PDB file of N, CA, C and O in Angstrom:
ATOM      1  N   MET A   1      -7.611   4.710  14.722  1.00  0.00           N
ATOM      2  CA  MET A   1      -8.799   4.193  14.078  1.00  0.00           C
ATOM      3  C   MET A   1     -10.045   4.588  14.861  1.00  0.00           C
ATOM      4  O   MET A   1     -11.052   4.978  14.271  1.00  0.00           O
ATOM      5  N   VAL A   2      -9.983   4.489  16.179  1.00  0.00           N
ATOM      6  CA  VAL A   2     -11.144   4.815  17.009  1.00  0.00           C
ATOM      7  C   VAL A   2     -11.508   6.293  16.871  1.00  0.00           C
ATOM      8  O   VAL A   2     -12.692   6.624  16.808  1.00  0.00           O
ATOM      9  N   GLU A   3     -10.527   7.180  16.823  1.00  0.00           N
ATOM     10  CA  GLU A   3     -10.807   8.611  16.670  1.00  0.00           C
ATOM     11  C   GLU A   3     -11.474   8.899  15.326  1.00  0.00           C
ATOM     12  O   GLU A   3     -12.382   9.726  15.248  1.00  0.00           O
ATOM     13  N   ILE A   4     -11.028   8.222  14.274  1.00  0.00           N
ATOM     14  CA  ILE A   4     -11.640   8.401  12.959  1.00  0.00           C
ATOM     15  C   ILE A   4     -13.081   7.910  12.987  1.00  0.00           C
ATOM     16  O   ILE A   4     -13.980   8.584  12.485  1.00  0.00           O
ATOM     17  N   GLU A   5     -13.300   6.745  13.571  1.00  0.00           N
ATOM     18  CA  GLU A   5     -14.655   6.202  13.667  1.00  0.00           C
ATOM     19  C   GLU A   5     -15.559   7.142  14.451  1.00  0.00           C
ATOM     20  O   GLU A   5     -16.700   7.376  14.053  1.00  0.00           O
ATOM     21  N   ASP A   6     -15.062   7.684  15.562  1.00  0.00           N
ATOM     22  CA  ASP A   6     -15.870   8.604  16.369  1.00  0.00           C
ATOM     23  C   ASP A   6     -16.266   9.837  15.563  1.00  0.00           C
ATOM     24  O   ASP A   6     -17.412  10.282  15.625  1.00  0.00           O
ATOM     25  N   ALA A   7     -15.315  10.386  14.806  1.00  0.00           N
ATOM     26  CA  ALA A   7     -15.602  11.565  13.984  1.00  0.00           C
ATOM     27  C   ALA A   7     -16.616  11.227  12.898  1.00  0.00           C
ATOM     28  O   ALA A   7     -17.544  12.000  12.662  1.00  0.00           O
ATOM     29  N   LEU A   8     -16.455  10.088  12.237  1.00  0.00           N
ATOM     30  CA  LEU A   8     -17.400   9.682  11.198  1.00  0.00           C
ATOM     31  C   LEU A   8     -18.786   9.473  11.787  1.00  0.00           C
ATOM     32  O   LEU A   8     -19.782   9.883  11.190  1.00  0.00           O
ATOM     33  N   PHE A   9     -18.861   8.845  12.945  1.00  0.00           N
ATOM     34  CA  PHE A   9     -20.142   8.593  13.606  1.00  0.00           C
ATOM     35  C   PHE A   9     -20.897   9.898  13.846  1.00  0.00           C
ATOM     36  O   PHE A   9     -22.110   9.960  13.649  1.00  0.00           O
ATOM     37  N   GLU A  10     -20.188  10.931  14.266  1.00  0.00           N
ATOM     38  CA  GLU A  10     -20.807  12.229  14.534  1.00  0.00           C
ATOM     39  C   GLU A  10     -21.370  12.873  13.272  1.00  0.00           C
ATOM     40  O   GLU A  10     -22.261  13.718  13.358  1.00  0.00           O
ATOM     41  N   LEU A  11     -20.864  12.486  12.099  1.00  0.00           N
ATOM     42  CA  LEU A  11     -21.301  13.084  10.838  1.00  0.00           C
ATOM     43  C   LEU A  11     -22.475  12.354  10.185  1.00  0.00           C
ATOM     44  O   LEU A  11     -23.010  12.823   9.181  1.00  0.00           O
ATOM     45  N   LEU A  12     -22.874  11.228  10.736  1.00  0.00           N
ATOM     46  CA  LEU A  12     -23.974  10.466  10.144  1.00  0.00           C
ATOM     47  C   LEU A  12     -25.310  11.151  10.385  1.00  0.00           C
ATOM     48  O   LEU A  12     -25.529  11.757  11.434  1.00  0.00           O
ATOM     49  N   ASP A  13     -26.198  11.051   9.407  1.00  0.00           N
ATOM     50  CA  ASP A  13     -27.554  11.589   9.510  1.00  0.00           C
ATOM     51  C   ASP A  13     -28.511  10.500   9.972  1.00  0.00           C
ATOM     52  O   ASP A  13     -28.122   9.343  10.129  1.00  0.00           O
ATOM     53  N   SER A  14     -29.770  10.883  10.189  1.00  0.00           N
ATOM     54  CA  SER A  14     -30.764   9.883  10.548  1.00  0.00           C
ATOM     55  C   SER A  14     -30.915   8.913   9.381  1.00  0.00           C
ATOM     56  O   SER A  14     -30.819   9.307   8.219  1.00  0.00           O
ATOM     57  N   GLY A  15     -31.148   7.667   9.693  1.00  0.00           N
ATOM     58  CA  GLY A  15     -31.249   6.631   8.669  1.00  0.00           C
ATOM     59  C   GLY A  15     -29.911   6.012   8.325  1.00  0.00           C
ATOM     60  O   GLY A  15     -29.851   5.053   7.555  1.00  0.00           O
ATOM     61  N   GLU A  16     -28.830   6.550   8.887  1.00  0.00           N
ATOM     62  CA  GLU A  16     -27.486   6.001   8.677  1.00  0.00           C
ATOM     63  C   GLU A  16     -26.975   5.494  10.013  1.00  0.00           C
ATOM     64  O   GLU A  16     -27.157   6.140  11.045  1.00  0.00           O
ATOM     65  N   THR A  17     -26.337   4.340   9.988  1.00  0.00           N
ATOM     66  CA  THR A  17     -25.799   3.793  11.224  1.00  0.00           C
ATOM     67  C   THR A  17     -24.382   3.285  11.004  1.00  0.00           C
ATOM     68  O   THR A  17     -24.038   2.784   9.933  1.00  0.00           O
ATOM     69  N   PHE A  18     -23.583   3.426  12.030  1.00  0.00           N
ATOM     70  CA  PHE A  18     -22.241   2.865  12.037  1.00  0.00           C
ATOM     71  C   PHE A  18     -22.397   1.381  12.324  1.00  0.00           C
ATOM     72  O   PHE A  18     -23.055   1.006  13.294  1.00  0.00           O
ATOM     73  N   ASP A  19     -21.804   0.538  11.500  1.00  0.00           N
ATOM     74  CA  ASP A  19     -22.016  -0.900  11.610  1.00  0.00           C
ATOM     75  C   ASP A  19     -20.747  -1.650  12.015  1.00  0.00           C
ATOM     76  O   ASP A  19     -20.682  -2.870  11.869  1.00  0.00           O
ATOM     77  N   GLY A  20     -19.749  -0.943  12.515  1.00  0.00           N
ATOM     78  CA  GLY A  20     -18.557  -1.596  13.005  1.00  0.00           C
ATOM     79  C   GLY A  20     -17.371  -1.465  12.076  1.00  0.00           C
ATOM     80  O   GLY A  20     -17.390  -0.701  11.111  1.00  0.00           O
ATOM     81  N   HIS A  21     -16.337  -2.230  12.391  1.00  0.00           N
ATOM     82  CA  HIS A  21     -15.113  -2.195  11.602  1.00  0.00           C
ATOM     83  C   HIS A  21     -14.431  -3.550  11.664  1.00  0.00           C
ATOM     84  O   HIS A  21     -14.747  -4.384  12.512  1.00  0.00           O
ATOM     85  N   ASP A  22     -13.514  -3.751  10.771  1.00  0.00           N
ATOM     86  CA  ASP A  22     -12.619  -4.903  10.858  1.00  0.00           C
ATOM     87  C   ASP A  22     -11.250  -4.469  10.357  1.00  0.00           C
ATOM     88  O   ASP A  22     -11.120  -3.603   9.492  1.00  0.00           O
ATOM     89  N   MET A  23     -10.247  -5.095  10.928  1.00  0.00           N
ATOM     90  CA  MET A  23      -8.883  -4.778  10.553  1.00  0.00           C
ATOM     91  C   MET A  23      -8.278  -6.016   9.914  1.00  0.00           C
ATOM     92  O   MET A  23      -8.312  -7.109  10.478  1.00  0.00           O
ATOM     93  N   ARG A  24      -7.730  -5.820   8.734  1.00  0.00           N
ATOM     94  CA  ARG A  24      -7.102  -6.899   7.983  1.00  0.00           C
ATOM     95  C   ARG A  24      -5.664  -6.517   7.702  1.00  0.00           C
ATOM     96  O   ARG A  24      -5.251  -5.390   7.976  1.00  0.00           O
ATOM     97  N   ALA A  25      -4.905  -7.443   7.160  1.00  0.00           N
ATOM     98  CA  ALA A  25      -3.497  -7.182   6.893  1.00  0.00           C
ATOM     99  C   ALA A  25      -3.305  -6.006   5.943  1.00  0.00           C
ATOM    100  O   ALA A  25      -2.372  -5.222   6.115  1.00  0.00           O
ATOM    101  N   SER A  26      -4.170  -5.874   4.947  1.00  0.00           N
ATOM    102  CA  SER A  26      -3.972  -4.836   3.935  1.00  0.00           C
ATOM    103  C   SER A  26      -4.968  -3.686   4.025  1.00  0.00           C
ATOM    104  O   SER A  26      -4.899  -2.757   3.220  1.00  0.00           O
ATOM    105  N   ALA A  27      -5.903  -3.724   4.991  1.00  0.00           N
ATOM    106  CA  ALA A  27      -6.920  -2.671   5.044  1.00  0.00           C
ATOM    107  C   ALA A  27      -7.562  -2.598   6.416  1.00  0.00           C
ATOM    108  O   ALA A  27      -7.601  -3.573   7.167  1.00  0.00           O
ATOM    109  N   ARG A  28      -8.061  -1.421   6.715  1.00  0.00           N
ATOM    110  CA  ARG A  28      -8.919  -1.210   7.875  1.00  0.00           C
ATOM    111  C   ARG A  28     -10.271  -0.803   7.312  1.00  0.00           C
ATOM    112  O   ARG A  28     -10.374   0.218   6.633  1.00  0.00           O
ATOM    113  N   ASN A  29     -11.299  -1.578   7.582  1.00  0.00           N
ATOM    114  CA  ASN A  29     -12.616  -1.342   7.004  1.00  0.00           C
ATOM    115  C   ASN A  29     -13.574  -0.787   8.046  1.00  0.00           C
ATOM    116  O   ASN A  29     -13.684  -1.316   9.152  1.00  0.00           O
ATOM    117  N   VAL A  30     -14.261   0.282   7.677  1.00  0.00           N
ATOM    118  CA  VAL A  30     -15.302   0.871   8.509  1.00  0.00           C
ATOM    119  C   VAL A  30     -16.613   0.690   7.754  1.00  0.00           C
ATOM    120  O   VAL A  30     -16.700   1.025   6.573  1.00  0.00           O
ATOM    121  N   SER A  31     -17.631   0.163   8.429  1.00  0.00           N
ATOM    122  CA  SER A  31     -18.909  -0.110   7.769  1.00  0.00           C
ATOM    123  C   SER A  31     -19.991   0.837   8.255  1.00  0.00           C
ATOM    124  O   SER A  31     -20.174   1.038   9.455  1.00  0.00           O
ATOM    125  N   VAL A  32     -20.705   1.417   7.293  1.00  0.00           N
ATOM    126  CA  VAL A  32     -21.827   2.303   7.573  1.00  0.00           C
ATOM    127  C   VAL A  32     -23.009   1.799   6.755  1.00  0.00           C
ATOM    128  O   VAL A  32     -22.873   1.522   5.563  1.00  0.00           O
ATOM    129  N   VAL A  33     -24.162   1.681   7.394  1.00  0.00           N
ATOM    130  CA  VAL A  33     -25.385   1.322   6.687  1.00  0.00           C
ATOM    131  C   VAL A  33     -26.085   2.633   6.333  1.00  0.00           C
ATOM    132  O   VAL A  33     -26.349   3.460   7.206  1.00  0.00           O
ATOM    133  N   THR A  34     -26.382   2.814   5.053  1.00  0.00           N
ATOM    134  CA  THR A  34     -26.992   4.049   4.579  1.00  0.00           C
ATOM    135  C   THR A  34     -27.897   3.760   3.381  1.00  0.00           C
ATOM    136  O   THR A  34     -27.593   2.887   2.567  1.00  0.00           O
ATOM    137  N   PRO A  35     -28.992   4.483   3.277  1.00  0.00           N
ATOM    138  CA  PRO A  35     -29.847   4.290   2.107  1.00  0.00           C
ATOM    139  C   PRO A  35     -29.281   4.942   0.840  1.00  0.00           C
ATOM    140  O   PRO A  35     -29.712   4.619  -0.267  1.00  0.00           O
ATOM    141  N   ASP A  36     -28.311   5.863   0.999  1.00  0.00           N
ATOM    142  CA  ASP A  36     -27.759   6.578  -0.152  1.00  0.00           C
ATOM    143  C   ASP A  36     -26.241   6.726   0.007  1.00  0.00           C
ATOM    144  O   ASP A  36     -25.769   7.755   0.491  1.00  0.00           O
ATOM    145  N   PRO A  37     -25.476   5.706  -0.398  1.00  0.00           N
ATOM    146  CA  PRO A  37     -24.023   5.739  -0.203  1.00  0.00           C
ATOM    147  C   PRO A  37     -23.348   6.961  -0.822  1.00  0.00           C
ATOM    148  O   PRO A  37     -22.432   7.521  -0.220  1.00  0.00           O
ATOM    149  N   ASP A  38     -23.776   7.385  -2.005  1.00  0.00           N
ATOM    150  CA  ASP A  38     -23.145   8.543  -2.643  1.00  0.00           C
ATOM    151  C   ASP A  38     -23.339   9.809  -1.809  1.00  0.00           C
ATOM    152  O   ASP A  38     -22.397  10.582  -1.631  1.00  0.00           O
ATOM    153  N   ALA A  39     -24.538  10.025  -1.304  1.00  0.00           N
ATOM    154  CA  ALA A  39     -24.810  11.217  -0.493  1.00  0.00           C
ATOM    155  C   ALA A  39     -24.048  11.172   0.828  1.00  0.00           C
ATOM    156  O   ALA A  39     -23.510  12.184   1.276  1.00  0.00           O
ATOM    157  N   THR A  40     -24.004  10.004   1.443  1.00  0.00           N
ATOM    158  CA  THR A  40     -23.270   9.868   2.702  1.00  0.00           C
ATOM    159  C   THR A  40     -21.793  10.160   2.477  1.00  0.00           C
ATOM    160  O   THR A  40     -21.190  10.915   3.240  1.00  0.00           O
ATOM    161  N   PHE A  41     -21.206   9.574   1.445  1.00  0.00           N
ATOM    162  CA  PHE A  41     -19.794   9.820   1.173  1.00  0.00           C
ATOM    163  C   PHE A  41     -19.544  11.294   0.865  1.00  0.00           C
ATOM    164  O   PHE A  41     -18.560  11.862   1.340  1.00  0.00           O
ATOM    165  N   ALA A  42     -20.414  11.919   0.083  1.00  0.00           N
ATOM    166  CA  ALA A  42     -20.239  13.340  -0.242  1.00  0.00           C
ATOM    167  C   ALA A  42     -20.204  14.188   1.026  1.00  0.00           C
ATOM    168  O   ALA A  42     -19.467  15.171   1.095  1.00  0.00           O
ATOM    169  N   ARG A  43     -20.993  13.815   2.021  1.00  0.00           N
ATOM    170  CA  ARG A  43     -21.011  14.553   3.279  1.00  0.00           C
ATOM    171  C   ARG A  43     -19.748  14.302   4.100  1.00  0.00           C
ATOM    172  O   ARG A  43     -19.355  15.153   4.897  1.00  0.00           O
ATOM    173  N   LEU A  44     -19.102  13.137   3.915  1.00  0.00           N
ATOM    174  CA  LEU A  44     -17.902  12.800   4.683  1.00  0.00           C
ATOM    175  C   LEU A  44     -16.619  13.326   4.040  1.00  0.00           C
ATOM    176  O   LEU A  44     -15.588  13.409   4.708  1.00  0.00           O
ATOM    177  N   VAL A  45     -16.664  13.679   2.762  1.00  0.00           N
ATOM    178  CA  VAL A  45     -15.467  14.129   2.044  1.00  0.00           C
ATOM    179  C   VAL A  45     -14.769  15.306   2.730  1.00  0.00           C
ATOM    180  O   VAL A  45     -13.545  15.275   2.858  1.00  0.00           O
ATOM    181  N   PRO A  46     -15.490  16.346   3.178  1.00  0.00           N
ATOM    182  CA  PRO A  46     -14.770  17.453   3.824  1.00  0.00           C
ATOM    183  C   PRO A  46     -13.952  17.002   5.043  1.00  0.00           C
ATOM    184  O   PRO A  46     -12.815  17.436   5.222  1.00  0.00           O
ATOM    185  N   PHE A  47     -14.531  16.133   5.874  1.00  0.00           N
ATOM    186  CA  PHE A  47     -13.783  15.614   7.020  1.00  0.00           C
ATOM    187  C   PHE A  47     -12.562  14.825   6.566  1.00  0.00           C
ATOM    188  O   PHE A  47     -11.459  15.036   7.072  1.00  0.00           O
ATOM    189  N   LEU A  48     -12.756  13.920   5.616  1.00  0.00           N
ATOM    190  CA  LEU A  48     -11.642  13.101   5.134  1.00  0.00           C
ATOM    191  C   LEU A  48     -10.541  13.963   4.517  1.00  0.00           C
ATOM    192  O   LEU A  48      -9.358  13.657   4.664  1.00  0.00           O
ATOM    193  N   SER A  49     -10.922  15.026   3.836  1.00  0.00           N
ATOM    194  CA  SER A  49      -9.944  15.935   3.241  1.00  0.00           C
ATOM    195  C   SER A  49      -9.181  16.695   4.322  1.00  0.00           C
ATOM    196  O   SER A  49      -7.952  16.751   4.288  1.00  0.00           O
ATOM    197  N   ARG A  50      -9.899  17.281   5.283  1.00  0.00           N
ATOM    198  CA  ARG A  50      -9.246  18.025   6.375  1.00  0.00           C
ATOM    199  C   ARG A  50      -8.312  17.140   7.183  1.00  0.00           C
ATOM    200  O   ARG A  50      -7.266  17.596   7.645  1.00  0.00           O
ATOM    201  N   ALA A  51      -8.684  15.875   7.356  1.00  0.00           N
ATOM    202  CA  ALA A  51      -7.872  14.939   8.139  1.00  0.00           C
ATOM    203  C   ALA A  51      -6.702  14.374   7.340  1.00  0.00           C
ATOM    204  O   ALA A  51      -5.891  13.616   7.872  1.00  0.00           O
ATOM    205  N   GLY A  52      -6.614  14.744   6.061  1.00  0.00           N
ATOM    206  CA  GLY A  52      -5.531  14.245   5.221  1.00  0.00           C
ATOM    207  C   GLY A  52      -5.693  12.782   4.851  1.00  0.00           C
ATOM    208  O   GLY A  52      -4.710  12.099   4.565  1.00  0.00           O
ATOM    209  N   LEU A  53      -6.926  12.299   4.855  1.00  0.00           N
ATOM    210  CA  LEU A  53      -7.189  10.879   4.597  1.00  0.00           C
ATOM    211  C   LEU A  53      -7.735  10.595   3.209  1.00  0.00           C
ATOM    212  O   LEU A  53      -7.683   9.451   2.757  1.00  0.00           O
ATOM    213  N   ILE A  54      -8.253  11.595   2.522  1.00  0.00           N
ATOM    214  CA  ILE A  54      -8.980  11.353   1.276  1.00  0.00           C
ATOM    215  C   ILE A  54      -8.138  10.629   0.230  1.00  0.00           C
ATOM    216  O   ILE A  54      -8.666   9.831  -0.544  1.00  0.00           O
ATOM    217  N   ASP A  55      -6.842  10.898   0.200  1.00  0.00           N
ATOM    218  CA  ASP A  55      -5.976  10.229  -0.781  1.00  0.00           C
ATOM    219  C   ASP A  55      -5.551   8.840  -0.334  1.00  0.00           C
ATOM    220  O   ASP A  55      -4.837   8.145  -1.057  1.00  0.00           O
ATOM    221  N   HIS A  56      -5.987   8.431   0.856  1.00  0.00           N
ATOM    222  CA  HIS A  56      -5.579   7.138   1.399  1.00  0.00           C
ATOM    223  C   HIS A  56      -6.750   6.202   1.661  1.00  0.00           C
ATOM    224  O   HIS A  56      -6.583   5.158   2.292  1.00  0.00           O
ATOM    225  N   VAL A  57      -7.929   6.569   1.182  1.00  0.00           N
ATOM    226  CA  VAL A  57      -9.100   5.726   1.406  1.00  0.00           C
ATOM    227  C   VAL A  57      -9.666   5.214   0.091  1.00  0.00           C
ATOM    228  O   VAL A  57      -9.536   5.834  -0.964  1.00  0.00           O
ATOM    229  N   THR A  58     -10.287   4.077   0.203  1.00  0.00           N
ATOM    230  CA  THR A  58     -11.126   3.550  -0.858  1.00  0.00           C
ATOM    231  C   THR A  58     -12.506   3.399  -0.244  1.00  0.00           C
ATOM    232  O   THR A  58     -12.646   2.848   0.848  1.00  0.00           O
ATOM    233  N   VAL A  59     -13.511   3.878  -0.930  1.00  0.00           N
ATOM    234  CA  VAL A  59     -14.879   3.814  -0.426  1.00  0.00           C
ATOM    235  C   VAL A  59     -15.674   2.912  -1.354  1.00  0.00           C
ATOM    236  O   VAL A  59     -15.627   3.058  -2.575  1.00  0.00           O
ATOM    237  N   ALA A  60     -16.402   1.979  -0.760  1.00  0.00           N
ATOM    238  CA  ALA A  60     -17.193   1.047  -1.557  1.00  0.00           C
ATOM    239  C   ALA A  60     -18.576   0.889  -0.937  1.00  0.00           C
ATOM    240  O   ALA A  60     -18.781   1.163   0.245  1.00  0.00           O
ATOM    241  N   ALA A  61     -19.508   0.446  -1.750  1.00  0.00           N
ATOM    242  CA  ALA A  61     -20.876   0.223  -1.283  1.00  0.00           C
ATOM    243  C   ALA A  61     -21.398  -1.065  -1.893  1.00  0.00           C
ATOM    244  O   ALA A  61     -20.927  -1.514  -2.938  1.00  0.00           O
ATOM    245  N   ARG A  62     -22.378  -1.648  -1.223  1.00  0.00           N
ATOM    246  CA  ARG A  62     -23.051  -2.825  -1.757  1.00  0.00           C
ATOM    247  C   ARG A  62     -24.484  -2.825  -1.273  1.00  0.00           C
ATOM    248  O   ARG A  62     -24.759  -2.409  -0.147  1.00  0.00           O
ATOM    249  N   PRO A  63     -25.404  -3.286  -2.111  1.00  0.00           N
ATOM    250  CA  PRO A  63     -26.776  -3.476  -1.631  1.00  0.00           C
ATOM    251  C   PRO A  63     -26.773  -4.527  -0.516  1.00  0.00           C
ATOM    252  O   PRO A  63     -25.954  -5.446  -0.536  1.00  0.00           O
ATOM    253  N   LEU A  64     -27.667  -4.401   0.437  1.00  0.00           N
ATOM    254  CA  LEU A  64     -27.698  -5.343   1.559  1.00  0.00           C
ATOM    255  C   LEU A  64     -27.896  -6.779   1.115  1.00  0.00           C
ATOM    256  O   LEU A  64     -27.413  -7.696   1.778  1.00  0.00           O
ATOM    257  N   ALA A  65     -28.590  -6.996   0.017  1.00  0.00           N
ATOM    258  CA  ALA A  65     -28.875  -8.352  -0.458  1.00  0.00           C
ATOM    259  C   ALA A  65     -27.762  -8.916  -1.337  1.00  0.00           C
ATOM    260  O   ALA A  65     -27.937  -9.977  -1.938  1.00  0.00           O
ATOM    261  N   SER A  66     -26.636  -8.240  -1.426  1.00  0.00           N
ATOM    262  CA  SER A  66     -25.560  -8.656  -2.323  1.00  0.00           C
ATOM    263  C   SER A  66     -24.256  -8.836  -1.562  1.00  0.00           C
ATOM    264  O   SER A  66     -24.076  -8.270  -0.484  1.00  0.00           O
ATOM    265  N   ASP A  67     -23.355  -9.618  -2.121  1.00  0.00           N
ATOM    266  CA  ASP A  67     -22.015  -9.765  -1.571  1.00  0.00           C
ATOM    267  C   ASP A  67     -20.994  -8.954  -2.354  1.00  0.00           C
ATOM    268  O   ASP A  67     -19.816  -8.933  -1.997  1.00  0.00           O
ATOM    269  N   THR A  68     -21.430  -8.289  -3.413  1.00  0.00           N
ATOM    270  CA  THR A  68     -20.524  -7.569  -4.300  1.00  0.00           C
ATOM    271  C   THR A  68     -20.495  -6.086  -3.972  1.00  0.00           C
ATOM    272  O   THR A  68     -21.525  -5.411  -3.974  1.00  0.00           O
ATOM    273  N   PHE A  69     -19.294  -5.592  -3.690  1.00  0.00           N
ATOM    274  CA  PHE A  69     -19.086  -4.172  -3.436  1.00  0.00           C
ATOM    275  C   PHE A  69     -18.695  -3.479  -4.735  1.00  0.00           C
ATOM    276  O   PHE A  69     -18.028  -4.069  -5.585  1.00  0.00           O
ATOM    277  N   VAL A  70     -19.109  -2.229  -4.884  1.00  0.00           N
ATOM    278  CA  VAL A  70     -18.710  -1.395  -6.010  1.00  0.00           C
ATOM    279  C   VAL A  70     -17.951  -0.200  -5.445  1.00  0.00           C
ATOM    280  O   VAL A  70     -18.402   0.423  -4.484  1.00  0.00           O
ATOM    281  N   THR A  71     -16.819   0.118  -6.026  1.00  0.00           N
ATOM    282  CA  THR A  71     -15.993   1.217  -5.552  1.00  0.00           C
ATOM    283  C   THR A  71     -16.639   2.559  -5.888  1.00  0.00           C
ATOM    284  O   THR A  71     -16.990   2.813  -7.041  1.00  0.00           O
ATOM    285  N   LEU A  72     -16.796   3.418  -4.876  1.00  0.00           N
ATOM    286  CA  LEU A  72     -17.299   4.772  -5.058  1.00  0.00           C
ATOM    287  C   LEU A  72     -16.152   5.775  -5.165  1.00  0.00           C
ATOM    288  O   LEU A  72     -16.264   6.778  -5.869  1.00  0.00           O
ATOM    289  N   TRP A  73     -15.053   5.503  -4.469  1.00  0.00           N
ATOM    290  CA  TRP A  73     -13.891   6.392  -4.461  1.00  0.00           C
ATOM    291  C   TRP A  73     -12.637   5.565  -4.332  1.00  0.00           C
ATOM    292  O   TRP A  73     -12.610   4.665  -3.493  1.00  0.00           O
ATOM    293  N   PRO A  74     -11.612   5.802  -5.093  1.00  0.00           N
ATOM    294  CA  PRO A  74     -11.630   6.679  -6.256  1.00  0.00           C
ATOM    295  C   PRO A  74     -12.644   6.190  -7.275  1.00  0.00           C
ATOM    296  O   PRO A  74     -12.926   4.995  -7.362  1.00  0.00           O
ATOM    297  N   ARG A  75     -13.182   7.108  -8.031  1.00  0.00           N
ATOM    298  CA  ARG A  75     -14.304   6.851  -8.941  1.00  0.00           C
ATOM    299  C   ARG A  75     -13.910   5.922 -10.082  1.00  0.00           C
ATOM    300  O   ARG A  75     -13.563   6.373 -11.173  1.00  0.00           O
ATOM    301  N   SER A  76     -13.968   4.637  -9.821  1.00  0.00           N
ATOM    302  CA  SER A  76     -13.622   3.676 -10.871  1.00  0.00           C
ATOM    303  C   SER A  76     -14.804   2.800 -11.247  1.00  0.00           C
ATOM    304  O   SER A  76     -14.892   2.342 -12.386  1.00  0.00           O
ATOM    305  N   GLY A  77     -15.728   2.554 -10.296  1.00  0.00           N
ATOM    306  CA  GLY A  77     -16.868   1.693 -10.571  1.00  0.00           C
ATOM    307  C   GLY A  77     -16.505   0.218 -10.629  1.00  0.00           C
ATOM    308  O   GLY A  77     -17.341  -0.620 -10.964  1.00  0.00           O
ATOM    309  N   GLU A  78     -15.252  -0.098 -10.302  1.00  0.00           N
ATOM    310  CA  GLU A  78     -14.811  -1.485 -10.354  1.00  0.00           C
ATOM    311  C   GLU A  78     -15.222  -2.239  -9.092  1.00  0.00           C
ATOM    312  O   GLU A  78     -15.628  -1.632  -8.101  1.00  0.00           O
ATOM    313  N   SER A  79     -15.112  -3.566  -9.137  1.00  0.00           N
ATOM    314  CA  SER A  79     -15.350  -4.375  -7.945  1.00  0.00           C
ATOM    315  C   SER A  79     -14.362  -3.993  -6.870  1.00  0.00           C
ATOM    316  O   SER A  79     -13.286  -3.473  -7.165  1.00  0.00           O
ATOM    317  N   PHE A  80     -14.711  -4.241  -5.653  1.00  0.00           N
ATOM    318  CA  PHE A  80     -13.915  -3.846  -4.498  1.00  0.00           C
ATOM    319  C   PHE A  80     -13.535  -5.077  -3.698  1.00  0.00           C
ATOM    320  O   PHE A  80     -14.382  -5.923  -3.411  1.00  0.00           O
ATOM    321  N   ASP A  81     -12.274  -5.178  -3.341  1.00  0.00           N
ATOM    322  CA  ASP A  81     -11.788  -6.256  -2.496  1.00  0.00           C
ATOM    323  C   ASP A  81     -11.597  -5.697  -1.100  1.00  0.00           C
ATOM    324  O   ASP A  81     -10.839  -4.744  -0.917  1.00  0.00           O
ATOM    325  N   ARG A  82     -12.265  -6.265  -0.118  1.00  0.00           N
ATOM    326  CA  ARG A  82     -12.220  -5.744   1.254  1.00  0.00           C
ATOM    327  C   ARG A  82     -10.874  -5.944   1.934  1.00  0.00           C
ATOM    328  O   ARG A  82     -10.727  -5.599   3.107  1.00  0.00           O
ATOM    329  N   GLY A  83      -9.898  -6.486   1.237  1.00  0.00           N
ATOM    330  CA  GLY A  83      -8.560  -6.642   1.823  1.00  0.00           C
ATOM    331  C   GLY A  83      -8.429  -7.974   2.435  1.00  0.00           C
ATOM    332  O   GLY A  83      -7.376  -8.301   2.982  1.00  0.00           O
TER     333      GLY A  83
END
């Protein structure tokens, strides 16, 4: 998990920050604060694909003022349960 976080951290642009992680029984969550979740995820896809992780991740985003996450990947647009 730490190696993945380190690699993701290196790929962040200005205005994006790594906001930590939490580990739950059914998921490992990595949090990134970004003004444009779709653009940030698009930039991370090549790394996730090369690492063999893209088929094993769910990516979600939420506005800072909200408690509701929306799934970005796989592209369903459904609510997201953080595990």
